[in-house]
C-alpha positions as CSV (number, residue, x, y, z in Angstrom):
1,M,-51.3,226.1,32.2
2,A,-47.9,224.7,31.1
3,E,-47.9,221.7,28.8
4,E,-46.3,218.5,30.3
5,R,-44.1,216.3,28.1
6,G,-42.5,212.9,28.7
7,L,-43.3,209.2,29.1
8,A,-45.8,207.7,31.4
9,L,-44.6,205.0,33.8
10,V,-46.4,202.3,31.9
11,E,-44.7,203.3,28.6
12,L,-41.3,203.4,30.3
13,L,-41.8,199.9,31.7
14,V,-42.9,198.6,28.3
15,A,-39.8,200.1,26.6
16,L,-37.6,198.5,29.3
17,V,-39.1,195.1,28.8
18,I,-38.8,195.3,25.0
19,S,-35.1,196.4,25.4
20,G,-34.4,193.5,27.7
21,V,-35.9,191.0,25.4
22,V,-34.0,192.3,22.4
23,L,-30.8,192.4,24.5
24,G,-31.3,188.9,25.8
25,A,-31.9,187.5,22.3
26,T,-28.8,189.3,21.1
27,L,-26.7,187.9,23.9
28,T,-28.1,184.4,23.4
29,T,-27.3,184.5,19.7
30,F,-23.9,185.8,20.4
31,A,-23.2,183.1,23.0
32,Q,-24.5,180.4,20.6
33,F,-22.2,181.9,17.9
34,E,-19.3,181.7,20.3
35,R,-20.0,178.1,21.2
36,T,-20.5,177.1,17.6
37,T,-17.3,178.8,16.6
38,G,-15.4,177.1,19.5
39,V,-16.7,173.7,18.5
40,N,-15.9,174.2,14.9
41,Q,-12.4,175.4,15.8
42,S,-11.9,172.4,18.0
43,Q,-13.0,170.1,15.2
44,N,-10.7,171.8,12.8
45,E,-7.8,171.5,15.2
46,A,-8.7,167.8,15.7
47,Q,-8.5,167.3,11.9
48,D,-5.1,169.0,11.8
49,R,-3.9,166.6,14.5
50,V,-5.3,163.7,12.5
51,R,-3.4,164.9,9.4
52,V,-0.2,165.0,11.4
53,G,-0.8,161.5,12.9
54,L,-1.6,160.0,9.5
55,A,1.5,161.6,8.1
56,G,3.5,159.8,10.8
57,V,1.9,156.5,10.0
58,A,2.6,156.9,6.3
59,R,6.2,157.9,6.9
60,E,6.9,154.8,9.0
61,L,5.2,152.5,6.6
62,R,7.2,153.9,3.7
63,N,10.3,153.1,5.8
64,L,9.2,149.5,6.2
65,A,12.2,147.4,7.1
66,S,13.7,145.4,4.2
67,P,13.4,141.7,4.9
68,T,16.3,139.6,6.2
69,D,16.8,135.9,6.7
70,E,16.0,136.4,10.4
71,L,13.1,138.8,9.8
72,P,11.5,137.8,6.5
73,F,8.1,139.3,7.2
74,A,7.8,143.0,7.2
75,I,4.1,143.0,8.0
76,V,3.5,141.0,11.3
77,R,-0.2,141.7,11.9
78,A,-2.7,143.2,9.5
79,D,-6.1,143.7,11.1
80,G,-8.6,146.4,10.6
81,D,-7.8,148.1,13.8
82,D,-4.4,146.6,14.7
83,L,-1.3,146.9,12.5
84,V,2.1,145.6,13.4
85,F,5.1,145.9,11.1
86,Q,8.9,146.1,11.0
87,S,10.4,149.6,10.7
88,V,13.8,151.1,10.8
89,S,15.3,153.9,12.9
90,S,18.7,155.4,12.5
91,T,20.4,152.5,14.3
92,V,18.1,149.5,14.8
93,T,15.2,147.5,13.3
94,R,12.1,147.7,15.5
95,R,8.5,146.7,15.6
96,V,5.8,149.4,15.4
97,R,2.2,148.9,16.3
98,Y,-0.8,151.1,15.6
99,C,-4.0,150.0,17.3
100,L,-7.4,151.6,18.0
101,D,-8.9,151.6,21.5
102,A,-12.5,152.5,20.9
103,S,-13.3,153.1,24.5
104,S,-10.8,156.0,24.8
105,R,-11.3,157.0,21.1
106,R,-7.5,156.9,20.6
107,L,-5.2,155.4,18.0
108,W,-2.1,154.3,20.0
109,R,1.4,153.9,18.7
110,Q,3.7,151.4,20.4
111,V,7.3,150.5,19.7
112,Q,9.3,147.4,20.6
113,L,13.0,146.6,20.2
114,A,14.4,143.1,20.0
115,P,13.8,140.5,21.3
116,F,10.4,140.8,19.6
117,S,7.1,139.4,20.9
118,E,3.5,139.4,19.6
119,P,1.2,142.0,21.2
120,T,-1.8,140.5,22.9
121,A,-4.8,140.6,20.6
122,G,-7.5,142.9,22.0
123,A,-5.1,144.7,24.4
124,C,-4.6,148.2,23.1
125,P,-2.2,149.4,24.2
126,D,-0.4,146.2,25.4
127,A,1.4,147.0,28.6
128,A,4.0,144.3,27.9
129,W,5.4,146.4,25.0
130,G,6.2,149.3,27.3
131,S,6.6,152.2,24.9
132,Q,3.3,153.8,24.0
133,R,1.8,157.2,23.1
134,T,-1.3,158.6,21.5
135,A,-0.9,159.0,17.8
136,I,-4.5,160.3,17.1
137,Q,-7.3,161.1,19.4
138,D,-11.1,161.8,19.1
139,V,-11.4,158.8,16.8
140,V,-15.0,157.6,16.2
141,N,-14.6,154.9,13.6
142,G,-16.9,152.5,15.4
143,E,-17.3,149.4,13.3
144,R,-15.4,151.0,10.4
145,P,-11.8,149.7,10.2
146,V,-8.9,152.1,10.4
147,F,-6.7,150.1,8.1
148,G,-7.4,148.5,4.7
149,Y,-5.1,146.2,2.6
150,N,-5.0,145.3,-1.0
151,V,-4.8,141.6,-0.2
152,E,-5.5,139.5,2.9
153,D,-2.2,137.6,3.0
154,P,0.3,139.7,5.0
155,M,3.1,138.5,2.8
156,G,1.4,139.9,-0.3
157,I,0.4,143.3,1.0
158,T,1.8,146.1,-1.0
159,E,-0.7,148.9,-0.3
160,I,-2.2,150.0,3.0
161,S,-4.9,152.7,3.5
162,A,-5.7,154.4,6.7
163,T,-9.1,156.1,7.3
164,V,-9.9,158.0,10.5
165,W,-13.2,159.4,11.4
166,V,-12.9,162.2,13.9
167,D,-15.4,164.0,16.1
168,V,-14.5,166.1,19.2
169,N,-18.2,166.2,20.3
170,P,-19.9,162.9,19.4
171,G,-23.6,163.1,18.9
172,K,-23.7,166.8,18.5
173,P,-23.0,169.2,15.7
174,P,-20.8,169.5,13.7
175,V,-20.9,166.0,12.3
176,E,-17.9,163.7,12.2
177,T,-15.4,164.1,9.4
178,S,-13.0,161.6,7.8
179,L,-9.4,161.8,6.7
180,Q,-7.6,159.2,4.6
181,T,-4.2,158.3,3.3
182,A,-2.8,155.5,1.3
183,I,0.7,154.1,1.3
184,F,2.6,151.9,-1.2
185,L,5.1,149.6,0.6
186,R,8.2,150.0,-1.4
187,N,10.3,147.7,0.9
188,Q,7.7,144.9,1.4
189,N,9.1,141.5,0.5
190,R,6.6,139.4,-1.5
191,S,6.5,135.7,-2.1
192,P,8.0,134.5,-5.4
193,T,6.1,132.8,-8.2
194,A,7.1,129.2,-9.2
195,S,6.5,127.9,-12.8
196,F,8.3,125.1,-14.7
197,T,8.2,122.8,-17.7
198,A,9.1,119.1,-17.7
199,T,10.2,117.7,-21.0
200,L,11.0,114.1,-21.8
201,S,14.4,113.7,-23.3
202,G,15.0,110.3,-24.9
203,T,13.5,107.4,-23.1
204,N,14.9,107.8,-19.6
205,A,15.6,111.5,-18.8
206,V,13.4,114.5,-18.0
207,V,14.6,118.1,-18.5
208,L,13.3,120.4,-15.8
209,N,13.2,124.1,-16.6
210,G,12.2,126.6,-14.0
211,S,13.1,129.8,-15.9
212,D,9.5,131.0,-15.9
213,S,9.7,131.5,-12.2
214,F,10.3,135.0,-10.9
215,D,10.7,137.1,-7.8
216,P,8.6,140.4,-7.5
217,E,11.6,142.3,-6.2
218,G,13.9,140.9,-8.9
219,R,16.1,139.0,-6.4
220,S,17.8,135.6,-7.2
221,L,15.9,132.4,-6.5
222,R,16.9,128.9,-5.4
223,F,15.3,126.0,-7.2
224,F,14.4,122.6,-5.6
225,W,13.0,119.7,-7.7
226,Y,10.9,116.9,-6.2
227,D,9.5,113.5,-7.3
228,D,6.5,112.3,-5.4
229,A,7.7,108.7,-5.8
230,E,10.9,109.5,-3.9
231,T,10.9,109.7,-0.1
232,A,14.6,109.7,0.7
233,T,16.4,112.7,2.2
234,G,19.9,113.9,1.4
235,L,19.8,113.5,-2.3
236,C,20.2,117.3,-2.8
237,G,22.6,117.8,0.1
238,V,21.7,120.1,3.0
239,L,18.4,121.9,2.2
240,P,17.2,125.1,3.8
241,P,14.6,124.5,6.5
242,Q,11.8,126.3,4.6
243,V,11.6,123.7,1.8
244,P,10.5,120.1,2.0
245,Q,13.4,117.8,3.2
246,A,12.2,114.5,1.6
247,G,11.9,113.7,-2.1
248,C,14.3,116.3,-3.5
249,V,15.9,114.9,-6.7
250,A,17.7,118.0,-8.2
251,T,18.5,121.6,-7.7
252,G,19.1,124.6,-10.0
253,I,17.1,126.6,-12.5
254,V,17.5,123.8,-15.1
255,A,18.2,120.2,-14.2
256,T,18.2,116.8,-16.0
257,Y,16.5,114.1,-13.9
258,L,17.0,110.4,-14.5
259,P,14.2,108.6,-12.8
260,P,15.2,105.2,-11.4
261,A,12.4,103.4,-13.0
262,A,9.9,103.7,-15.9
263,G,6.4,104.8,-15.5
264,T,4.5,107.9,-14.6
265,R,6.3,110.4,-12.4
266,T,4.7,113.4,-10.6
267,L,7.2,116.2,-10.4
268,R,7.2,119.4,-8.4
269,L,9.2,122.6,-8.1
270,V,9.7,124.7,-5.0
271,V,11.5,128.1,-5.2
272,S,12.9,130.2,-2.3
273,D,14.0,133.8,-2.2
274,P,16.9,135.1,-0.1
275,A,14.7,135.9,2.8
276,G,13.2,132.4,2.9
277,L,9.8,133.0,1.3
278,T,8.8,130.0,-0.8
279,A,6.4,129.1,-3.6
280,E,5.4,125.8,-5.2
281,A,4.4,125.4,-8.8
282,P,1.5,123.1,-9.8
283,A,2.7,119.5,-10.2
284,Q,3.3,118.0,-13.6
285,T,3.3,114.4,-14.6
286,V,5.7,112.8,-17.1
287,C,5.5,109.2,-18.3
288,L,8.7,107.3,-19.1
289,P,8.1,104.2,-21.3
290,G,9.8,101.0,-20.5
291,G,9.1,97.3,-20.4
292,D,5.4,96.6,-20.2
293,L,4.6,100.3,-19.3
294,P,3.6,102.0,-22.5
295,C,3.0,105.8,-22.4
């Protein structure tokens, strides 16, 4: 009798089932690998877009508009998620705004030409500004501010940092990543510093010297001297609107003041830069002897 060789039906079915399980596991792993690769690629592409967006922010901040008499403040608004500043293009000065809309996960860029107006706080983007585009998308900063500043006073800001957390698939792997840049504002106008000495000369004169005052940008300053006991206006001629109008008794970096009466005088110095930013030095008192008023 001839020998029969081959697989029984049960053995064949078992082999098919095992092959199907192995093939299914292989396809599942491959599909998962493709999904993971796709998400990682999307995350990497999002990071590249963030780098481009941050480079644009840094470039415009480095081209911050130099202050003028009409536009003395280069930084208009400096909030954690809302930054407005003066910038320059090839022909005009303009206002640029970067603000974060958390609901759409977008950092918006808006531009406004003169006449300028303040953007509405909380409206990002502000439809009244007209021009707008997405600077960076997939932003998931949450409560973490986008912008940071070296000081709170907009007039004193010289450094701005921008930190963006990006995630194309929030709540799922891969985790969010952050990118950061920092910018030094080379054109920012800062307030001057006022300092002076008041020295009695003889018995009825005070020599006022403001040479210790300085401007951070090295520009020339104007000096205005005040006596708290004086209330008249016009003693120093026509004064610029940014300084006190009453009580001025002298101008210039060095001045000799002849108080009209003996006694203790409280003297002050206010300095102003070409763009109209001012600073006041701490008051000093000087006593002029005379009559029954010994010092």
